[in-house]
C-alpha positions as CSV (number, residue, x, y, z in Angstrom):
1,M,0.0,0.0,0.0
2,T,1.1,3.6,-0.6
3,F,2.9,5.6,2.0
4,T,4.8,8.4,0.4
5,I,6.1,11.8,1.5
6,D,6.6,14.6,-1.1
7,M,8.9,17.3,0.3
8,L,7.6,20.1,-2.0
9,P,9.8,23.0,-2.9
10,A,9.2,25.4,0.0
11,N,12.4,27.6,-0.1
12,E,13.9,27.3,3.4
13,G,10.6,25.9,4.9
14,D,8.3,22.9,4.9
15,A,5.4,21.8,2.7
16,L,5.0,18.0,3.1
17,W,2.3,16.3,1.0
18,I,1.7,12.8,2.4
19,E,-0.2,10.0,0.7
20,Y,-1.2,6.7,2.2
21,G,-3.5,3.7,1.5
22,S,-5.2,2.8,-1.8
23,D,-8.7,2.9,-3.2
24,P,-8.9,5.6,-2.2
25,V,-5.5,7.2,-1.5
26,R,-5.7,9.4,1.6
27,R,-3.7,12.6,2.1
28,I,-2.2,14.7,4.9
29,L,-0.6,18.1,4.4
30,I,2.0,19.5,6.9
31,D,2.7,23.2,6.6
32,C,2.9,25.3,3.5
33,G,6.3,27.1,3.5
34,R,6.5,30.5,2.0
35,K,4.5,31.6,-1.0
36,T,6.5,29.4,-3.4
37,A,5.2,26.4,-1.5
38,Y,1.7,27.7,-1.9
39,R,2.3,27.6,-5.7
40,A,3.6,24.0,-5.4
41,V,0.6,22.9,-3.4
42,A,-1.8,24.7,-5.7
43,D,-0.2,23.2,-8.8
44,R,-0.5,19.7,-7.2
45,L,-4.1,20.3,-6.4
46,D,-4.7,21.2,-10.1
47,R,-3.1,17.8,-11.1
48,T,-4.9,15.7,-8.6
49,D,-8.5,14.5,-9.2
50,D,-10.8,14.9,-6.2
51,A,-7.9,16.1,-4.0
52,R,-8.9,16.0,-0.3
53,F,-6.9,16.0,2.9
54,E,-7.8,14.0,6.0
55,L,-5.7,16.5,7.9
56,F,-3.8,19.8,7.4
57,V,-1.2,20.4,10.2
58,L,0.1,24.0,10.6
59,S,2.9,23.1,13.0
60,H,3.8,26.6,14.2
61,V,3.8,30.2,13.2
62,D,7.3,30.7,11.7
63,A,7.0,32.3,8.3
64,D,8.8,29.4,6.5
65,H,5.9,27.2,7.7
66,I,2.9,29.4,7.6
67,A,3.3,32.2,5.0
68,G,2.0,30.0,2.2
69,A,-0.8,28.6,4.3
70,V,-2.6,31.9,4.5
71,P,-3.2,32.2,0.8
72,L,-3.9,28.5,0.5
73,L,-6.9,28.8,2.9
74,Q,-8.2,31.5,0.6
75,D,-7.8,29.6,-2.6
76,A,-10.9,28.2,-4.2
77,R,-9.1,25.0,-5.1
78,F,-8.8,24.3,-1.3
79,G,-11.7,25.2,1.0
80,P,-13.4,23.7,4.1
81,D,-14.9,20.8,2.1
82,K,-11.4,19.7,1.1
83,V,-10.0,19.0,4.6
84,G,-11.3,16.8,7.4
85,D,-9.5,18.7,10.2
86,I,-6.9,21.4,10.7
87,W,-4.5,21.3,13.6
88,F,-3.2,24.7,14.6
89,N,-2.7,26.4,18.0
90,G,-4.0,29.9,17.7
91,W,-4.1,32.7,20.3
92,R,-7.1,31.3,22.0
93,H,-5.3,28.0,22.5
94,L,-2.2,29.7,23.8
95,N,-4.4,31.3,26.4
96,G,-6.2,28.1,27.4
97,Q,-9.3,29.2,25.6
98,H,-11.6,26.8,23.7
99,K,-13.5,26.7,20.5
100,D,-16.1,29.4,21.2
101,A,-14.2,31.7,23.5
102,E,-14.6,34.7,21.2
103,E,-18.4,34.5,21.8
104,G,-17.9,35.3,25.5
105,E,-16.4,38.3,27.3
106,V,-12.8,36.8,27.1
107,R,-11.0,37.3,23.8
108,I,-7.5,36.5,24.7
109,L,-3.8,33.7,20.3
110,G,2.2,34.3,17.4
111,A,1.8,37.0,15.6
112,R,0.6,38.6,12.3
113,Q,0.5,35.5,10.1
114,G,-0.9,33.4,12.9
115,E,-3.7,35.9,13.3
116,F,-4.4,35.9,9.6
117,F,-4.5,32.1,9.5
118,A,-6.8,31.9,12.4
119,A,-9.1,34.7,11.0
120,V,-9.5,32.8,7.7
121,L,-10.1,29.6,9.5
122,R,-12.9,31.2,11.5
123,D,-14.3,33.3,8.6
124,R,-14.5,30.4,6.1
125,E,-15.6,27.9,8.8
126,Y,-12.8,25.5,8.4
127,P,-12.7,22.5,10.8
128,W,-10.2,23.5,13.6
129,N,-8.7,21.2,16.1
130,E,-11.8,19.0,16.0
131,A,-9.7,15.9,17.1
132,F,-9.1,17.9,20.3
133,D,-12.7,19.1,20.6
134,G,-11.5,22.6,19.7
135,H,-9.0,22.6,22.5
136,P,-5.2,23.1,22.0
137,V,-3.1,20.5,20.3
138,I,-1.0,19.8,23.4
139,L,0.5,17.0,25.5
140,N,-0.6,16.6,29.1
141,D,2.3,16.3,31.6
142,T,1.2,12.8,32.6
143,G,-0.7,9.8,31.1
144,D,-0.5,8.3,27.7
145,L,0.4,10.3,24.7
146,P,-2.7,11.1,22.7
147,S,-3.2,8.9,19.5
148,F,-5.6,9.4,16.6
149,T,-6.6,6.9,13.9
150,M,-7.3,8.7,10.7
151,E,-9.6,7.5,7.9
152,G,-7.8,4.8,6.1
153,G,-5.9,3.5,9.1
154,M,-3.0,6.0,9.6
155,V,-2.3,6.4,13.3
156,L,-0.8,9.7,14.6
157,T,0.7,9.9,18.1
158,L,1.3,13.4,19.3
159,L,4.9,14.2,20.6
160,G,4.6,17.9,21.1
161,P,4.1,20.7,22.1
162,T,3.9,20.8,25.9
163,K,2.1,23.4,28.0
164,D,5.3,25.2,29.0
165,K,6.2,25.6,25.3
166,L,2.8,27.1,24.5
167,D,3.1,29.4,27.6
168,D,6.4,30.7,26.2
169,M,4.8,31.2,22.8
170,R,1.9,33.2,24.3
171,D,4.2,35.9,25.6
172,R,6.2,36.0,22.3
173,W,2.9,36.3,20.3
174,R,1.8,39.3,22.3
175,D,5.2,41.0,22.0
176,D,5.3,40.4,18.2
177,L,1.9,42.0,17.7
178,E,2.8,45.0,19.9
179,G,5.8,45.5,17.7
180,M,3.7,46.1,14.6
181,D,3.3,49.6,13.0
182,D,0.6,51.7,14.7
183,D,-1.8,51.6,11.8
184,E,-1.6,47.8,11.8
185,E,-1.9,47.1,15.5
186,F,-4.8,45.0,16.8
187,D,-5.5,43.0,19.9
188,P,-4.4,39.3,19.9
189,G,-7.3,37.1,18.8
190,D,-9.3,40.0,17.2
191,W,-10.1,37.9,14.1
192,E,-12.2,40.6,12.4
193,A,-9.4,43.2,12.7
194,A,-7.0,40.6,11.3
195,L,-9.3,40.0,8.3
196,R,-9.6,43.7,7.6
197,L,-5.8,44.0,7.6
198,L,-5.5,40.9,5.4
199,E,-7.7,42.4,2.7
200,D,-4.9,44.9,1.9
201,D,-2.0,42.5,2.4
202,R,-0.8,41.4,-1.1
203,A,1.9,39.2,0.4
204,H,-0.7,36.9,1.9
205,A,-3.2,36.9,-0.9
206,A,-3.6,34.0,-3.4
207,D,-0.8,35.0,-5.7
208,I,2.6,33.4,-6.5
209,P,6.5,33.4,-7.7
210,V,9.6,30.9,-8.4
211,L,12.4,28.5,-7.2
212,G,16.2,28.0,-7.3
213,G,19.3,25.7,-6.8
214,A,23.2,25.8,-6.1
215,P,26.7,24.3,-6.3
216,K,28.7,22.4,-3.7
217,G,31.6,22.7,-1.3
218,Q,33.9,20.1,0.2
219,L,34.6,18.4,3.5
220,S,37.3,15.9,4.5
221,V,36.5,12.6,6.1
222,D,38.2,13.6,9.4
223,E,36.3,16.9,9.5
224,V,33.0,15.0,9.6
225,F,34.1,13.4,12.9
226,D,35.1,16.8,14.3
227,L,31.8,18.3,13.3
228,A,29.9,15.4,14.9
229,E,31.7,16.1,18.2
230,E,30.7,19.8,18.4
231,P,28.9,20.5,21.7
232,F,25.1,20.7,21.4
233,D,23.8,24.3,21.8
234,P,20.0,24.0,22.2
235,D,17.5,26.2,20.3
236,H,15.4,28.4,22.6
237,S,13.1,30.0,20.0
238,E,9.5,30.2,21.3
239,P,7.8,29.5,17.9
240,N,10.0,26.4,17.3
241,G,9.3,25.1,20.8
242,S,5.5,25.4,20.1
243,S,5.8,23.0,17.1
244,I,3.2,20.3,16.7
245,S,5.3,17.1,16.2
246,F,4.0,13.5,15.9
247,L,4.8,9.9,14.9
248,A,2.8,8.7,11.9
249,E,2.3,4.9,11.5
250,F,0.7,3.1,8.6
251,G,1.0,-0.4,7.2
252,G,3.8,-1.4,9.6
253,K,5.9,1.7,8.6
254,S,6.5,4.8,10.7
255,V,7.8,8.3,10.3
256,L,8.6,10.9,12.9
257,F,7.6,14.5,11.8
258,A,9.5,16.8,14.1
259,A,8.6,20.3,12.6
260,D,11.0,22.6,14.4
261,A,10.7,21.0,17.8
262,H,13.2,21.5,20.6
263,S,15.4,18.4,21.0
264,P,15.1,18.0,24.8
265,Q,11.3,18.1,24.7
266,L,11.1,15.7,21.8
267,A,13.5,13.3,23.5
268,R,11.3,13.3,26.7
269,S,8.2,12.6,24.6
270,I,9.9,9.7,22.9
271,R,10.9,8.2,26.3
272,R,7.3,8.5,27.4
273,L,6.2,6.7,24.2
274,M,8.6,3.9,24.7
275,E,7.6,3.5,28.4
276,Q,3.9,3.6,27.4
277,R,4.5,0.8,24.8
278,G,6.7,-1.2,27.1
279,Q,9.6,-1.0,24.6
280,G,13.3,-0.9,25.4
281,G,16.3,0.0,23.3
282,K,15.8,2.5,20.5
283,L,12.6,3.7,18.8
284,K,12.5,1.9,15.4
285,I,11.2,4.3,12.7
286,D,11.5,4.1,8.9
287,A,12.2,7.9,8.5
288,F,12.9,11.0,10.6
289,K,12.0,14.3,9.1
290,M,14.7,16.2,10.8
291,S,13.8,19.0,13.2
292,H,14.2,22.6,12.0
293,H,15.5,21.7,8.5
294,G,18.6,19.9,9.9
295,S,19.7,22.6,12.4
296,A,22.5,21.5,14.8
297,R,20.5,23.3,17.6
298,N,17.5,21.0,17.1
299,N,19.0,17.6,16.4
300,S,21.1,16.7,19.4
301,H,23.3,13.7,20.0
302,E,20.8,12.6,22.7
303,L,17.9,12.7,20.3
304,L,19.6,11.0,17.3
305,K,20.8,8.2,19.5
306,M,17.2,7.3,20.4
307,F,16.4,6.2,16.9
308,D,16.9,3.0,14.9
309,C,16.4,4.7,11.6
310,R,17.9,4.6,8.1
311,R,16.2,7.5,6.3
312,F,16.7,11.2,7.3
313,L,14.7,13.8,5.5
314,V,15.7,17.5,5.2
315,S,13.4,20.1,3.7
316,T,15.2,23.4,2.9
317,N,17.0,25.2,0.1
318,G,19.6,26.6,2.5
319,S,18.6,30.2,2.2
320,R,18.4,32.5,5.2
321,H,19.8,30.2,7.8
322,H,22.0,27.9,5.7
323,H,20.5,24.7,6.9
324,P,21.2,21.8,7.1
325,D,24.1,22.5,9.5
326,P,27.1,20.3,8.7
327,A,27.3,19.3,12.4
328,A,23.7,17.9,12.4
329,I,24.3,15.8,9.3
330,A,27.7,14.7,10.7
331,R,25.9,13.5,13.8
332,V,23.5,11.5,11.7
333,V,26.2,9.7,9.6
334,T,28.6,9.0,12.5
335,L,26.1,8.0,15.2
336,N,24.6,5.2,13.1
337,S,26.5,1.9,12.8
338,E,24.4,0.9,9.7
339,P,24.3,2.8,6.4
340,V,21.8,5.7,6.3
341,E,20.1,7.6,3.5
342,L,20.0,11.4,3.4
343,H,17.0,12.8,1.4
344,F,17.2,16.5,0.5
345,N,14.4,18.3,-1.4
346,Y,16.9,20.9,-2.9
347,R,20.4,20.6,-4.1
348,S,22.0,23.6,-2.4
349,D,25.5,24.6,-1.2
350,E,24.6,23.0,2.2
351,S,23.1,19.8,0.9
352,A,25.5,19.2,-2.0
353,L,28.3,19.2,0.5
354,W,27.3,15.5,1.2
355,D,27.3,14.4,-2.4
356,D,30.9,13.3,-2.1
357,N,31.9,9.7,-2.8
358,A,34.9,9.8,-0.4
359,L,32.6,10.8,2.5
360,K,29.9,8.3,1.5
361,D,32.4,5.4,1.4
362,A,34.1,6.4,4.7
363,H,30.9,7.0,6.7
364,G,28.5,4.6,4.9
365,F,25.6,6.8,3.7
366,E,23.7,7.5,0.4
367,T,22.3,10.9,-0.7
368,F,19.1,11.6,-2.7
369,Y,18.3,14.9,-4.5
370,P,15.5,16.1,-6.7
371,T,15.9,15.7,-10.5
372,G,13.6,18.6,-11.3
373,V,11.8,21.5,-9.6
374,N,9.0,19.6,-7.9
375,G,10.8,18.6,-4.7
376,L,11.6,15.0,-3.7
377,R,9.4,12.0,-3.1
378,V,10.3,9.5,-0.5
379,Q,8.7,6.1,-0.6
380,I,8.4,4.7,2.9
């Protein structure tokens, strides 16, 4: 049966089109990158008969995950009838509010794009966190990790975020909105004000541009070992910490989708999952979609040692933050005693560094790159 992941071209961000099952094929969409990713998703919708998603996950509000999602929600080719549920933690969820909190006296959700996304969800009546009864997509501190069986048999087990990560994001969200220009300021969660502002915001309208590529550098075999030993410096970004991450299991195969999650929190959740399932040793998975596009600050030695995994997926063109970091990839290829596969959805300066036969032979890994401009498909 089908279980594929298309890492669509999303510049430095994520737009993951997942298909599983057969007769019918089911779909999940994770994030929508920047506006180029919106183009890729819209083009794919045009080429797919009766395209419908069981779930659309907007993992967190960083622009490289959400900027393309705002125009997608407004596109006539998408729409509320094309998706079974949307997982997204908006302002009301960051403040412990529930589905209809706006109807009461309390209207306390970061920032501009998150407000736009939430406003369109509400205005067009999209399903929103229905699997959680409209409550936040969040882990409780105790008890079993929540699991959901999608139509067609895909099982999703939530690994993040935790309440403390959403609390941190709440403060960041408010600060970001207060930093806007005076003529654009509005209160957090004021969806009608966000809609009015969105009407004049061309950057988030249903409109689109192009893609790119790059050459390669060089590393020595010994440098890879040195990079792998670099001390771990953890990411403290509030939006990244608020990421929705989960384990997807179907047909005896499993993939961990980390979004931009913080390594320590993700590692704690994996330990909880292993204890919950009575498993020892390492978590066996068929692919790991690396956290934060292969950042060294989000893929720690501790986290990578927890997996028995052969496929590592990286979604980014290397612009802005120059991901994947060489240290993160070096950890992957040196911490695994068995050969691994590195799957990149762009050939960039950063990813092409690993397309080196001497490195592959010495460290036992293979590399996979797209052959065109449509991203990379990984068959699980």
